[in-house]
C-alpha positions as CSV (number, residue, x, y, z in Angstrom):
1,X,34.3,-40.1,-153.2
2,X,36.2,-40.5,-156.5
3,X,36.5,-36.7,-156.9
4,X,38.1,-36.4,-153.4
5,X,40.5,-39.2,-154.2
6,X,41.4,-37.5,-157.5
7,X,42.1,-34.2,-155.7
8,X,44.1,-36.1,-153.1
9,X,46.0,-37.8,-155.9
10,X,46.7,-34.5,-157.6
11,X,47.9,-33.0,-154.3
12,X,50.3,-35.9,-153.8
13,X,51.6,-35.6,-157.3
14,X,52.2,-31.9,-156.7
15,X,54.0,-32.5,-153.4
16,X,56.3,-35.1,-155.1
17,X,57.1,-32.7,-157.9
18,X,55.3,-34.8,-160.5
19,X,53.9,-31.7,-162.1
20,X,53.0,-33.1,-165.5
21,X,50.9,-35.9,-163.9
22,X,49.3,-33.4,-161.5
23,X,48.3,-31.2,-164.5
24,X,46.7,-34.1,-166.2
25,X,44.8,-35.2,-163.1
26,X,43.6,-31.6,-162.4
27,X,42.4,-31.1,-165.9
28,X,40.3,-34.3,-165.7
29,X,39.1,-33.3,-162.2
30,X,37.9,-29.8,-163.3
31,X,35.4,-31.5,-165.6
32,X,33.6,-32.8,-162.6
33,X,34.8,-30.5,-159.8
34,X,35.4,-27.0,-161.0
35,X,35.8,-25.4,-157.5
36,X,38.1,-22.8,-156.1
37,X,40.6,-25.2,-154.5
38,X,41.0,-27.2,-157.7
39,X,41.7,-24.2,-159.8
40,X,44.1,-22.9,-157.1
41,X,46.1,-26.2,-157.2
42,X,46.2,-26.0,-161.0
43,X,47.5,-22.5,-160.7
44,X,50.2,-23.5,-158.3
45,X,51.2,-26.4,-160.6
46,X,51.4,-24.0,-163.6
47,X,53.6,-21.7,-161.6
48,X,56.0,-24.6,-160.8
49,X,56.5,-25.3,-164.5
50,X,57.2,-21.6,-165.1
51,X,53.8,-20.8,-166.7
52,X,53.3,-17.7,-164.6
53,X,50.9,-15.8,-166.9
54,X,48.7,-18.9,-167.2
55,X,48.9,-19.4,-163.4
56,X,47.8,-15.8,-162.8
57,X,44.7,-16.4,-165.0
58,X,43.8,-19.6,-163.3
59,X,44.2,-18.0,-159.8
60,X,41.7,-15.4,-161.1
61,X,39.3,-18.3,-161.9
62,X,39.8,-19.8,-158.5
63,X,39.0,-16.4,-156.8
64,X,35.7,-16.2,-158.7
65,X,34.3,-19.0,-156.6
66,X,34.4,-16.6,-153.6
67,X,35.2,-19.4,-151.1
68,X,37.1,-18.8,-147.8
69,X,40.4,-18.5,-149.7
70,X,39.3,-16.1,-152.5
71,X,41.4,-13.2,-151.1
72,X,44.5,-15.4,-151.0
73,X,43.9,-16.5,-154.6
74,X,43.5,-12.9,-155.8
75,X,46.7,-12.0,-154.0
76,X,48.6,-14.7,-155.8
77,X,47.0,-13.7,-159.1
78,X,47.9,-10.0,-158.6
79,X,51.5,-10.9,-157.7
80,X,51.9,-13.1,-160.8
81,X,50.3,-10.6,-163.1
82,X,52.8,-8.1,-161.8
83,X,55.8,-10.4,-162.2
84,X,54.8,-11.0,-165.8
85,X,54.6,-7.3,-166.5
86,X,50.8,-7.4,-166.9
87,X,50.3,-4.2,-164.9
88,X,46.7,-3.6,-166.0
89,X,45.6,-7.0,-164.8
90,X,47.6,-6.7,-161.6
91,X,46.1,-3.2,-161.0
92,X,42.6,-4.5,-161.6
93,X,43.0,-7.3,-159.0
94,X,45.0,-5.2,-156.6
95,X,42.3,-2.5,-156.4
96,X,39.7,-5.1,-155.4
97,X,42.0,-6.5,-152.8
98,X,42.7,-3.1,-151.4
99,X,39.1,-2.7,-150.3
100,X,39.3,-5.9,-148.2
101,X,43.0,-5.8,-147.1
102,X,44.1,-2.1,-146.9
103,X,47.0,-3.0,-144.6
104,X,48.3,-5.9,-146.8
105,X,52.0,-5.1,-147.7
106,X,51.9,-7.3,-150.8
107,X,49.0,-5.4,-152.2
108,X,50.5,-2.1,-151.3
109,X,53.8,-3.1,-153.0
110,X,52.2,-4.0,-156.3
111,X,49.9,-1.1,-156.5
112,X,52.6,1.4,-155.4
113,X,55.1,0.0,-157.8
114,X,52.6,0.4,-160.7
115,X,51.5,3.9,-159.7
116,X,55.1,5.0,-159.3
117,X,56.0,3.6,-162.7
118,X,53.1,5.6,-164.2
119,X,54.1,8.8,-162.4
120,X,51.0,8.9,-160.2
121,X,52.7,9.7,-156.9
122,X,49.7,11.7,-155.7
123,X,47.6,8.5,-155.2
124,X,50.3,6.4,-153.5
125,X,50.4,8.0,-150.1
126,X,47.9,5.6,-148.4
127,X,50.0,2.6,-149.5
128,X,53.2,3.6,-147.7
129,X,52.4,2.6,-144.2
130,X,51.9,-1.1,-145.0
131,X,55.2,-1.1,-146.7
132,X,57.0,0.5,-143.8
133,X,55.6,-2.0,-141.4
134,X,56.4,-5.0,-143.6
135,X,59.3,-7.4,-142.8
136,X,60.1,-7.8,-146.5
137,X,63.2,-5.8,-147.4
138,X,61.8,-5.1,-150.9
139,X,58.9,-3.4,-149.4
140,X,61.1,-1.1,-147.3
141,X,63.2,-0.3,-150.4
142,X,60.0,0.8,-152.2
143,X,58.9,2.8,-149.2
144,X,62.2,4.7,-149.4
145,X,61.5,5.5,-153.0
146,X,58.2,7.0,-152.0
147,X,59.7,9.6,-149.6
148,X,58.2,13.0,-150.0
149,X,59.2,16.5,-149.2
150,X,56.2,17.3,-147.1
151,X,57.0,18.6,-143.6
152,X,53.8,17.0,-142.3
153,X,54.5,13.5,-143.8
154,X,55.2,11.3,-140.8
155,X,55.7,8.3,-143.1
156,X,59.0,9.9,-144.2
157,X,60.4,9.6,-140.6
158,X,58.9,6.2,-140.1
159,X,60.5,4.8,-143.3
160,X,64.0,6.1,-142.5
161,X,63.6,5.1,-138.8
162,X,62.8,1.5,-139.9
163,X,65.6,1.4,-142.3
164,X,68.0,2.7,-139.7
165,X,66.9,0.0,-137.3
166,X,67.9,-2.6,-139.9
167,X,71.2,-0.8,-140.8
168,X,72.2,1.0,-137.6
169,X,75.7,1.9,-139.0
170,X,74.5,3.2,-142.3
171,X,75.1,7.0,-142.3
172,X,73.3,7.4,-145.7
173,X,70.1,6.3,-144.0
174,X,71.0,8.3,-140.9
175,X,71.4,11.5,-142.9
176,X,68.0,10.9,-144.5
177,X,66.5,10.2,-141.1
178,X,67.9,13.5,-139.8
179,X,66.6,15.4,-142.8
180,X,63.1,14.4,-142.1
181,X,63.5,14.9,-138.3
182,X,64.5,18.5,-139.1
183,X,61.3,19.0,-141.1
184,X,59.3,18.5,-137.9
185,X,61.9,19.8,-135.5
186,X,62.4,16.5,-133.7
187,X,65.3,17.7,-131.6
188,X,65.5,14.4,-129.7
189,X,66.4,12.6,-132.9
190,X,68.7,15.4,-134.0
191,X,70.6,15.5,-130.8
192,X,71.1,11.8,-130.7
193,X,72.1,11.2,-134.4
194,X,73.8,14.5,-135.5
195,X,76.9,13.8,-133.3
196,X,77.3,10.5,-135.0
197,X,77.4,12.2,-138.4
198,X,79.8,14.8,-137.2
199,X,82.1,12.2,-135.7
200,X,82.2,10.3,-139.0
201,X,83.1,13.5,-140.9
202,X,85.8,14.4,-138.3
203,X,87.4,11.0,-138.9
204,X,87.4,11.6,-142.7
205,X,84.6,9.2,-143.4
206,X,82.6,11.4,-145.8
207,X,81.6,9.1,-148.6
208,X,78.0,8.9,-147.3
209,X,77.7,12.7,-147.8
210,X,77.4,12.2,-151.6
211,X,73.9,10.7,-151.0
212,X,72.6,13.9,-149.3
213,X,70.8,16.5,-151.3
214,X,72.8,19.8,-151.4
215,X,69.9,22.0,-150.2
216,X,69.2,19.7,-147.3
217,X,72.9,19.8,-146.3
218,X,72.8,23.6,-146.0
219,X,70.0,23.4,-143.4
220,X,72.4,22.0,-140.8
221,X,76.0,22.5,-142.1
222,X,77.8,25.9,-142.3
223,X,81.1,24.3,-143.4
224,X,81.7,25.1,-147.1
225,X,84.1,22.2,-147.5
226,X,81.3,19.8,-146.4
227,X,78.7,21.6,-148.4
228,X,80.5,20.7,-151.7
229,X,80.3,16.9,-150.8
230,X,76.5,16.8,-150.8
231,X,75.7,16.0,-154.5
232,X,72.9,13.4,-154.5
233,X,71.8,12.3,-158.0
234,X,74.1,14.8,-159.7
235,X,76.1,13.5,-162.7
236,X,79.5,14.9,-163.3
237,X,80.2,17.1,-166.3
238,X,83.3,16.2,-168.3
239,X,86.0,19.0,-168.5
240,X,86.2,18.6,-172.2
241,X,82.5,19.5,-172.4
242,X,83.2,22.7,-170.6
243,X,86.0,23.5,-172.9
244,X,83.9,22.7,-175.9
245,X,81.0,24.9,-174.6
246,X,83.2,27.9,-174.0
247,X,84.4,27.7,-177.6
248,X,80.8,28.2,-178.7
249,X,80.5,31.6,-180.4
250,X,78.8,34.5,-178.6
251,X,76.4,36.0,-181.0
252,X,77.3,39.4,-182.6
253,X,73.7,40.5,-182.5
254,X,72.8,44.1,-181.6
255,X,71.3,43.0,-178.2
256,X,72.8,40.6,-175.6
257,X,70.6,37.5,-175.4
258,X,70.0,36.7,-171.8
259,X,68.3,33.4,-170.8
260,X,66.9,32.7,-167.4
261,X,66.2,29.0,-166.4
262,X,63.8,28.2,-163.6
263,X,60.7,26.4,-162.4
264,X,59.6,29.5,-160.4
265,X,58.2,31.7,-163.1
266,X,54.9,32.4,-161.3
267,X,53.9,35.5,-159.4
268,X,53.5,34.1,-155.9
269,X,56.8,32.3,-155.7
270,X,59.4,33.8,-153.4
271,X,61.9,34.1,-156.3
272,X,59.6,36.2,-158.3
273,X,58.8,38.4,-155.3
274,X,62.5,39.3,-155.6
275,X,63.2,39.2,-159.3
276,X,60.1,40.4,-161.0
277,X,60.9,44.1,-161.2
278,X,64.4,43.3,-162.5
279,X,62.9,41.3,-165.4
280,X,60.4,44.1,-166.1
281,X,63.1,46.8,-166.0
282,X,65.8,45.1,-168.2
283,X,67.0,47.6,-170.8
284,X,65.3,46.2,-173.9
285,X,67.4,48.4,-176.1
286,X,70.5,46.4,-175.0
287,X,69.1,43.1,-173.8
288,X,66.8,40.5,-175.3
289,X,65.3,38.6,-172.4
290,X,64.2,34.9,-172.6
291,X,62.7,32.8,-169.9
292,X,63.2,29.0,-170.2
293,X,60.4,27.7,-168.0
294,X,59.7,24.4,-166.4
295,X,57.2,25.7,-163.9
296,X,54.6,23.2,-162.8
297,X,51.4,23.6,-164.8
298,X,49.3,24.2,-161.7
299,X,51.2,27.4,-161.1
300,X,50.4,28.7,-164.6
301,X,46.7,28.8,-164.1
302,X,46.6,32.0,-162.0
303,X,45.8,34.2,-164.9
304,X,48.7,36.6,-164.2
305,X,50.3,38.4,-167.2
306,X,53.9,37.3,-167.6
307,X,54.5,39.0,-171.0
308,X,56.5,41.8,-169.4
309,X,59.1,39.4,-167.9
310,X,60.5,38.2,-171.2
311,X,59.9,35.8,-174.0
312,X,58.8,32.5,-172.4
313,X,59.7,29.1,-173.8
314,X,58.4,26.0,-172.0
315,X,61.0,23.2,-171.5
316,X,59.1,21.3,-168.8
317,X,58.3,18.3,-171.0
318,X,61.8,18.1,-172.5
319,X,64.7,16.0,-171.4
320,X,67.8,17.9,-170.2
321,X,69.6,17.4,-173.6
322,X,66.4,18.5,-175.4
323,X,66.0,21.6,-173.2
324,X,69.7,22.5,-173.7
325,X,69.3,22.2,-177.5
326,X,66.3,24.5,-177.4
327,X,68.3,27.1,-175.5
328,X,71.2,26.7,-177.8
329,X,69.0,27.1,-180.9
330,X,67.6,30.3,-179.3
331,X,71.2,31.7,-179.6
332,X,71.4,32.6,-176.0
333,X,74.6,34.4,-175.0
334,X,74.3,34.1,-171.2
335,X,72.2,31.5,-169.5
336,X,71.4,32.2,-165.9
337,X,70.3,29.2,-163.8
338,X,68.0,30.5,-161.0
339,X,67.5,27.1,-159.2
340,X,70.8,25.2,-158.8
341,X,70.5,22.3,-156.4
342,X,67.3,23.5,-154.8
343,X,64.1,21.5,-154.8
344,X,62.8,20.9,-158.4
345,X,65.9,22.4,-159.9
346,X,67.3,21.0,-163.2
347,X,70.9,22.2,-163.3
348,X,71.7,19.2,-165.5
349,X,70.4,21.1,-168.4
350,X,73.6,23.2,-168.2
351,X,75.7,20.1,-168.8
352,X,74.6,19.8,-172.5
353,X,76.2,22.8,-174.2
354,X,73.2,25.2,-173.6
355,X,75.0,28.5,-173.9
356,X,78.6,29.9,-174.3
357,X,78.4,31.6,-170.9
358,X,76.6,29.9,-168.0
359,X,75.9,31.6,-164.6
360,X,74.4,30.6,-161.2
361,X,72.4,33.1,-159.3
362,X,69.8,33.6,-156.6
363,X,68.2,30.2,-156.1
364,X,70.9,28.1,-154.5
365,X,73.1,29.7,-151.8
366,X,76.4,27.9,-152.5
367,X,78.4,26.3,-155.2
368,X,76.3,24.3,-157.8
369,X,78.7,21.4,-157.8
370,X,79.0,19.0,-160.8
371,X,77.4,21.6,-163.0
372,X,79.0,23.3,-166.0
373,X,79.1,26.9,-164.9
374,X,81.4,29.9,-165.5
375,X,80.2,32.3,-162.8
376,X,78.3,32.5,-159.6
377,X,76.7,35.9,-158.8
378,X,77.1,37.1,-155.2
379,X,78.6,40.0,-153.3
380,X,81.5,40.6,-150.9
381,X,79.6,39.3,-147.9
382,X,78.2,36.0,-149.2
383,X,81.3,35.3,-151.4
384,X,84.4,36.6,-149.5
385,X,87.9,35.8,-150.7
386,X,88.1,32.9,-148.2
387,X,85.3,31.0,-150.1
388,X,87.1,30.8,-153.4
389,X,88.7,27.4,-152.8
390,X,85.2,25.9,-152.3
391,X,83.7,27.0,-155.7
392,X,84.5,25.9,-159.2
393,X,82.6,28.9,-160.4
394,X,84.3,32.3,-160.7
395,X,83.0,35.0,-158.5
396,X,80.9,37.9,-160.0
397,X,80.4,40.1,-157.0
398,X,77.8,42.9,-157.2
399,X,78.6,46.0,-155.1
400,X,75.7,46.0,-152.7
401,X,74.0,42.6,-152.3
402,X,73.4,39.6,-154.6
403,X,69.7,39.7,-153.8
404,X,67.3,41.8,-155.9
405,X,64.1,43.2,-154.4
406,X,60.9,44.4,-156.0
407,X,59.5,47.6,-154.3
408,X,56.9,48.2,-157.0
409,X,54.9,45.0,-157.2
410,X,54.9,44.5,-153.4
411,X,51.6,45.4,-151.8
412,X,51.5,48.8,-150.0
413,X,52.4,48.7,-146.3
414,X,49.4,49.0,-144.0
415,X,50.8,47.7,-140.7
416,X,48.5,45.6,-138.6
417,X,48.3,46.3,-134.9
418,X,48.9,43.7,-132.2
419,X,45.3,43.9,-131.3
420,X,44.3,43.0,-134.8
421,X,46.8,40.1,-134.8
422,X,45.7,38.9,-131.3
423,X,49.2,39.5,-129.9
424,X,50.1,40.7,-126.4
425,X,50.3,44.5,-126.3
426,X,52.2,44.7,-123.0
427,X,55.2,42.4,-123.8
428,X,58.4,42.9,-125.7
429,X,58.0,40.7,-128.8
430,X,60.9,38.9,-130.4
431,X,60.1,37.2,-133.7
432,X,61.4,34.7,-136.3
433,X,59.3,34.1,-139.4
434,X,61.8,31.6,-140.9
435,X,60.7,28.1,-141.9
436,X,60.8,25.8,-138.9
437,X,63.4,23.5,-140.5
438,X,65.9,26.4,-140.2
439,X,65.4,26.5,-136.4
440,X,68.5,24.6,-135.2
441,X,68.9,23.3,-131.7
442,X,71.6,25.9,-131.1
443,X,69.3,28.7,-132.2
444,X,66.7,27.6,-129.6
445,X,69.4,27.5,-126.9
446,X,70.4,31.1,-127.7
447,X,66.8,32.2,-127.9
448,X,66.2,30.6,-124.5
449,X,69.2,32.6,-123.1
450,X,67.6,35.8,-124.5
451,X,64.2,35.0,-123.1
452,X,65.6,34.3,-119.6
453,X,67.3,37.7,-119.5
454,X,64.2,39.4,-121.0
455,X,61.5,38.3,-118.5
456,X,58.7,40.4,-119.9
457,X,59.1,39.2,-123.5
458,X,57.7,36.5,-125.8
459,X,58.9,35.0,-129.0
460,X,56.7,34.8,-132.1
461,X,57.4,31.9,-134.4
462,X,55.8,30.7,-137.6
463,X,54.0,27.4,-137.2
464,X,54.5,25.1,-140.2
465,X,52.9,21.9,-138.7
466,X,51.5,20.7,-135.4
467,X,54.3,18.2,-134.9
468,X,56.9,20.9,-135.4
469,X,55.1,23.2,-132.9
470,X,55.0,20.4,-130.3
471,X,58.7,19.6,-130.7
472,X,59.8,23.3,-130.6
473,X,57.8,23.8,-127.4
474,X,59.4,20.6,-125.9
475,X,62.8,21.9,-126.7
476,X,62.1,25.3,-125.1
477,X,60.7,23.6,-122.0
478,X,64.0,21.6,-121.7
479,X,65.8,24.9,-121.8
480,X,63.7,26.3,-118.9
481,X,61.3,28.4,-121.0
482,X,57.5,28.1,-120.3
483,X,55.3,27.3,-123.2
484,X,53.3,30.4,-122.8
485,X,56.4,32.5,-123.7
486,X,56.3,31.1,-127.2
487,X,53.5,32.3,-129.6
488,X,52.9,30.6,-132.9
489,X,51.4,32.4,-135.8
490,X,50.1,30.6,-138.9
491,X,51.1,31.1,-142.5
492,X,49.0,33.9,-144.1
493,X,48.7,35.5,-147.5
494,X,51.6,37.6,-148.7
495,X,49.9,41.0,-148.1
496,X,49.0,40.2,-144.5
497,X,52.4,38.7,-143.8
498,X,54.2,41.9,-144.9
499,X,51.8,44.0,-142.8
500,X,52.1,41.8,-139.6
501,X,55.9,41.6,-139.3
502,X,56.2,45.1,-138.0
503,X,54.1,44.2,-135.0
504,X,57.1,42.6,-133.4
505,X,59.9,44.6,-131.8
506,X,63.0,42.7,-133.0
507,X,63.6,39.9,-135.4
508,X,65.9,37.0,-134.5
509,X,67.6,35.4,-137.5
510,X,68.2,31.6,-137.7
511,X,71.6,29.9,-138.3
512,X,73.4,28.3,-140.0
513,X,70.7,28.9,-142.6
514,X,69.6,32.5,-142.4
515,X,66.4,34.1,-143.5
516,X,66.8,35.1,-147.2
517,X,63.6,36.4,-148.8
518,X,62.2,36.2,-145.2
519,X,64.8,38.7,-143.9
520,X,64.3,41.2,-146.7
521,X,60.5,40.9,-146.2
522,X,61.0,41.8,-142.5
523,X,63.2,44.7,-143.3
524,X,60.6,46.0,-145.8
525,X,57.9,45.6,-143.2
526,X,59.9,47.7,-140.7
527,X,61.2,44.9,-138.4
528,X,64.9,45.1,-137.5
529,X,66.6,41.7,-137.6
530,X,69.6,40.6,-135.5
531,X,71.8,38.2,-137.3
532,X,75.1,36.3,-136.8
533,X,78.2,36.5,-139.0
534,X,78.2,33.3,-141.0
535,X,80.6,30.8,-142.4
536,X,79.1,29.9,-145.8
537,X,76.8,31.6,-148.3
538,X,73.5,30.4,-146.7
539,X,74.6,31.8,-143.3
540,X,75.8,35.1,-144.6
541,X,72.8,36.3,-146.5
542,X,71.3,38.4,-143.7
543,X,74.6,40.1,-143.3
544,X,74.5,41.1,-146.9
545,X,70.9,42.4,-146.7
546,X,71.5,44.3,-143.5
547,X,74.6,46.1,-145.0
548,X,72.5,46.9,-148.1
549,X,69.8,48.4,-145.9
550,X,72.3,50.5,-143.9
551,X,72.1,48.5,-140.7
552,X,75.4,46.6,-140.4
553,X,75.4,47.1,-136.6
554,X,72.7,44.4,-136.4
555,X,75.2,41.8,-137.6
556,X,77.0,40.2,-134.6
557,X,80.4,38.6,-134.6
558,X,79.6,35.6,-132.4
559,X,76.8,33.8,-130.5
560,X,77.4,35.7,-127.3
561,X,77.2,39.0,-129.2
562,X,73.9,37.9,-130.7
563,X,72.5,37.3,-127.3
564,X,73.8,40.5,-125.9
565,X,72.5,42.7,-128.7
566,X,69.0,41.1,-128.4
567,X,69.0,41.7,-124.6
568,X,70.2,45.2,-125.1
569,X,67.3,45.9,-127.4
570,X,64.9,44.6,-124.8
571,X,66.5,46.7,-122.1
572,X,66.7,49.9,-124.2
573,X,63.5,50.7,-126.1
574,X,65.3,53.7,-127.6
575,X,67.6,51.4,-129.5
576,X,64.7,49.6,-131.1
577,X,63.1,53.0,-132.0
578,X,66.3,54.1,-133.6
579,X,66.6,51.0,-135.7
580,X,63.0,51.2,-136.8
581,X,63.4,54.9,-137.7
582,X,66.5,54.0,-139.8
583,X,64.5,51.3,-141.6
584,X,61.8,53.7,-142.4
585,X,64.2,56.3,-143.6
586,X,66.2,53.9,-145.7
587,X,63.4,51.8,-147.2
588,X,63.1,54.0,-150.3
589,X,66.7,55.1,-150.5
590,X,69.1,52.2,-149.5
591,X,70.4,49.9,-152.2
592,X,68.5,46.8,-150.9
593,X,65.1,47.9,-152.4
594,X,66.5,50.0,-155.2
595,X,65.6,47.7,-158.2
596,X,66.8,50.2,-160.8
597,X,70.2,50.4,-159.2
598,X,70.4,46.6,-158.9
599,X,69.4,46.2,-162.5
600,X,72.1,48.5,-163.7
601,X,74.7,46.6,-161.7
602,X,73.5,43.2,-163.0
603,X,73.5,44.4,-166.6
604,X,77.1,45.7,-166.1
605,X,78.0,42.2,-164.8
606,X,76.5,40.5,-167.9
607,X,78.4,42.9,-170.2
608,X,81.7,42.2,-168.5
609,X,81.1,38.4,-168.9
610,X,80.3,38.9,-172.6
611,X,83.3,41.2,-173.2
612,X,85.7,38.6,-171.8
613,X,84.1,35.8,-173.9
614,X,84.3,37.9,-177.1
615,X,88.0,38.6,-176.3
616,X,88.6,34.8,-176.0
617,X,89.4,35.1,-172.3
618,X,88.6,32.4,-169.8
619,X,86.1,33.3,-167.1
620,X,87.7,35.0,-164.1
621,X,86.7,36.6,-160.8
622,X,85.6,40.2,-161.0
623,X,83.7,42.8,-158.9
624,X,81.2,45.2,-160.5
625,X,81.9,48.8,-159.7
626,X,79.3,50.6,-157.6
627,X,77.1,53.4,-158.9
628,X,76.5,56.4,-156.6
629,X,74.0,55.7,-153.9
630,X,70.8,57.7,-154.4
631,X,69.9,60.5,-152.0
632,X,66.2,60.8,-153.1
633,X,63.5,58.1,-152.7
634,X,62.9,55.9,-155.8
635,X,59.5,55.7,-157.2
């Protein structure tokens, strides 16, 4: 009886705020009654007198008694260990709790916070859903930090949806919500929320655009003025830094020292499918080629020989200033950033005096805002005169197209038949092999118009995820197109992909974000692609490629023209046959796949940049003169 009275006494002292007396009572009580509830009350009392670390330890002791409240005691111990910065102890307790309470948001919060701090994002995924479903604002903030770039990650959409419910007027959250909706083609969300974004922009309310990643902005926006506003997590470079960098001496060595900066230096990446032959062909008597590589280690385990691409220097584990110093110490004359504001890009390296001449090319189809650059390499299609006000970089325009292509390292064409691909042999087959996120609502509306006027046709699409497939079909049904008119094909290896594209009759490009590497792959594989004249770099790429292939007639002036040309191809098989014959005739002659010609133009561009710098001239716009077009096939 006396022990019960003593516990009751300690409880009353705790409730009255008499913490010193309660501690004394509890310490005496533990000598005769060392049970879970006594330790727990002692822990709560220690917490009240700001002895959190000690309280956490005592909650651990309380939990060891494994009474009905042991899980609660462990939860409190975990939270206090975490608050005190004792991550190892918090992790140890949290892992035990996770087995019994996998949906507990407090447990998820502590574990996810620790794993995030330690860079172990790969083991956090299962912890996100409890955070999303929690009513604690801190939990939702952490869930937002755990957003991924996976198209199949439904938790991305759930997180931003929950956040938007709490802040329905917050267009930063709305933009993120839309970005994840586009990843799975959720057109209901897009059609509901996109007009709100567009209305805000029309009113001049554009501050929220700064929180959007530039490459995600290009997926939906063809307005160059708006594109330059999307600069998430991009620090501004001071003008005096640019002036100081341009005063750096270009080296008077016998060879021009070219540096390429990228995370894509591995054989199977789309960038290397385009660029590899140029790197191999660089004139080593005039150019010393260096690759500054921050490619993920997992992509460097394929055993491929990269020695022919240039001298490779790893900068992956360096900070931006350290990487810039490494490049500077390598005495690079011209540094070419191949990533820009694309996923995994590190354009910030260029903001630390890396090289006297700095150039953007190939990776990001637009202005690399807030980055210390002198030039952007393009052509007259992707960088027309009207685009100059929207770029801080000066235009270096190549004569044919900005996009290199590698005809040598591509696998030989051995076209697959429709029977081999399990495709209908008695239907006209339109196709788009672009990533699903590029399929805008307006693109589907135009494709539906085409299919209605081409009754014996089907449309072949790439299937990125099951959710995307369902949403695309739903949108087509809403436009009056039966689901059996849409055929989905999975991702396949590169060889098989190149050999399957020609099984379709006509390719239909996406907008406002065109096919880029995808379009050149289709043209190489023998599939004519109908495109639409664009309004920014990303929406003009197919126009550039089609001109370089000798098929400018496949670029339409407007959306009605796009539909009419597609329908005309359906109604006139001889048109399709003529386009395909022209592709076959031009494949080994036209500039698009002439890597030797492209390399010569690119090297001429570099020499012009260097000559201006040596003469003390500021960067300025210039066009590279064209070499004569070949008349015999290249090898």
